[in-house]
C-alpha atoms as one frame of an Amber mdcrd trajectory, in Angstrom:
protein
  85.541 157.188 121.053  81.942 156.037 121.392  78.988 158.401 120.977  75.564
 157.471 122.311  72.973 158.924 119.982  70.250 159.043 122.646  72.438 161.237
 124.885  73.148 163.701 122.089  69.516 163.900 120.938  68.200 164.384 124.503
  70.480 167.318 125.433  69.336 170.890 125.154  72.637 171.940 123.583  72.780
 169.741 120.518  76.292 170.710 119.532  79.587 169.389 120.869  83.207 170.122
 120.010  85.478 167.157 119.412  89.209 167.534 120.005  90.945 164.254 120.660
  93.583 161.818 119.536  92.922 158.167 118.816  95.580 155.483 119.057  95.260
 153.074 116.146  97.005 149.732 115.806  98.411 148.750 112.387  95.666 147.618
 110.018  95.500 145.563 106.835  94.524 147.154 103.557  94.643 145.457 100.152
  97.008 142.747 101.346  99.473 145.106 103.032  99.969 146.348 106.571  99.570
 150.083 107.162 101.105 151.389 110.376 100.104 154.701 111.973 103.311 156.451
 113.081 101.434 158.854 115.347  98.015 159.017 116.953  95.153 160.159 114.753
  94.308 163.776 115.552  90.603 164.644 115.306  89.165 168.171 115.518  85.681
 169.348 114.704  82.142 169.197 115.949  79.053 167.091 116.046  75.579 168.533
 115.731  72.220 166.908 116.282  69.072 168.050 114.559  65.824 166.114 114.623
  66.985 162.469 114.541  70.214 163.028 112.628  73.736 163.335 114.030  76.121
 165.248 111.780  79.899 164.911 112.174  82.236 167.503 110.657  85.818 166.570
 111.472  89.370 167.308 110.378  91.574 164.239 110.580  95.375 164.199 110.556
  97.957 161.455 111.016 101.138 159.999 109.540 101.043 156.479 108.109 103.722
 154.039 107.004 103.152 151.695 104.077 105.206 149.798 101.513 105.670 151.198
  98.017 103.709 149.410  95.295 106.724 149.519  92.945 109.890 149.028  95.022
 108.339 147.476  98.175 110.316 149.776 100.519 108.534 151.293 103.499 107.757
 155.000 103.346 105.722 157.423 105.440 103.108 159.912 104.294 100.766 162.394
 105.925  97.008 162.018 105.777  95.146 165.299 106.187  91.470 164.984 105.334
  88.008 166.137 106.305  85.108 163.940 107.266  81.475 164.930 106.856  79.020
 162.175 107.775  75.419 161.975 108.941  74.019 159.217 111.148  70.622 158.164
 112.419  69.172 155.224 114.292  65.672 155.771 112.885  64.965 153.367 110.037
  62.138 155.615 108.819  64.670 158.152 107.530  65.721 156.933 104.108  68.305
 158.919 102.170  71.562 157.898 100.547  73.767 160.319 102.449  72.650 159.309
 105.952  74.176 156.200 107.532  71.729 154.029 109.446  73.161 152.909 112.795
  71.862 149.754 114.408  71.532 150.336 118.120  72.385 153.565 119.884  76.148
 154.012 119.460  78.528 155.355 116.825  82.211 154.472 117.098  84.039 157.583
 115.886  87.339 155.673 115.636  85.820 153.211 113.161  84.290 156.036 111.113
  87.638 157.883 111.021  89.609 154.769 109.981  87.107 154.078 107.190  87.474
 157.685 106.060  91.273 157.405 106.030  91.098 154.163 104.046  88.782 155.765
 101.493  91.359 158.522 100.865  94.241 156.125 100.219  95.277 155.824  96.583
  95.043 152.378  95.010  98.715 152.487  94.053 100.743 153.913  96.926 104.222
 155.048  95.849 107.240 156.247  97.843 107.677 158.895  95.115 106.271 159.582
  91.661 109.719 158.928  90.204 110.093 155.483  91.840 111.693 153.097  89.324
 110.577 149.954  91.140 112.253 146.563  90.933 113.971 144.968  87.940 111.607
 142.424  86.398 114.491 140.002  85.799 116.776 140.109  88.839 114.594 141.929
  91.398 117.135 144.623  92.326 115.768 147.977  93.531 116.368 150.281  90.557
 116.174 153.377  92.797 119.480 152.402  94.460 121.320 150.266  91.905 121.521
 149.784  88.174 121.345 146.244  86.903 122.826 144.725  83.754 119.760 142.755
  82.787 118.525 142.953  79.230 114.984 144.193  79.645 113.607 143.627  76.210
 109.939 143.281  76.960 107.728 142.392  74.044 103.995 142.205  74.281 103.099
 138.646  73.258 100.242 139.980  71.136 102.769 141.877  68.996 105.077 138.880
  68.359 103.415 138.442  64.951 104.827 141.776  63.761 108.352 140.685  64.673
 108.264 138.162  61.815 107.304 140.892  59.333 110.402 142.981  60.048 112.985
 140.152  60.103
C-alpha cells in the first residue's frame, strides 16, 4: 500500500482510516526464512499535520519460523502496534520523524520492518524446548539419546587435575 504524502497534505480532511490486509511473501531474517501463514491485517489511521504524516496502526499476522534450539518449524502470532511519523521536508530534524526521500511511503515496508523489530533474537517453539543432542543430533523433545553429555568448560580443565 503506497501513500503519496502530497495527496494527504493537500486534502482538507487530513485524517484517513486504514483497514486492509497485505499479502507478504516469505522473507529472510538472521539467516532463516520466515513465512507468513496469513495476510498481514492492518487497522488504524493516518493523520497529517503541518508537514508530518503520523501512522497509528495495529498489526496482526501469523508467522512460521524454525526453532533456534530444535530446528523444527513452528507458528506464532504477531500482534503489535506501530506508531511512526514521516516527512519529506529535510528542514524538519528530530529523531522520531523518518525522513522520506520523494513523495511516497510504502506502508507494507514499514509494517514488515515493524514486525521484524518485534521478533525475539532467539525464537523458540516453546520455552521448555530441549533442543538437539550436541553429540548425535537427535531431537531431545521427541527422543532420549544414550550419549554421555559430559561437557566441561575448557577453561576449568585445570581444576580437574586438583581433584584427581
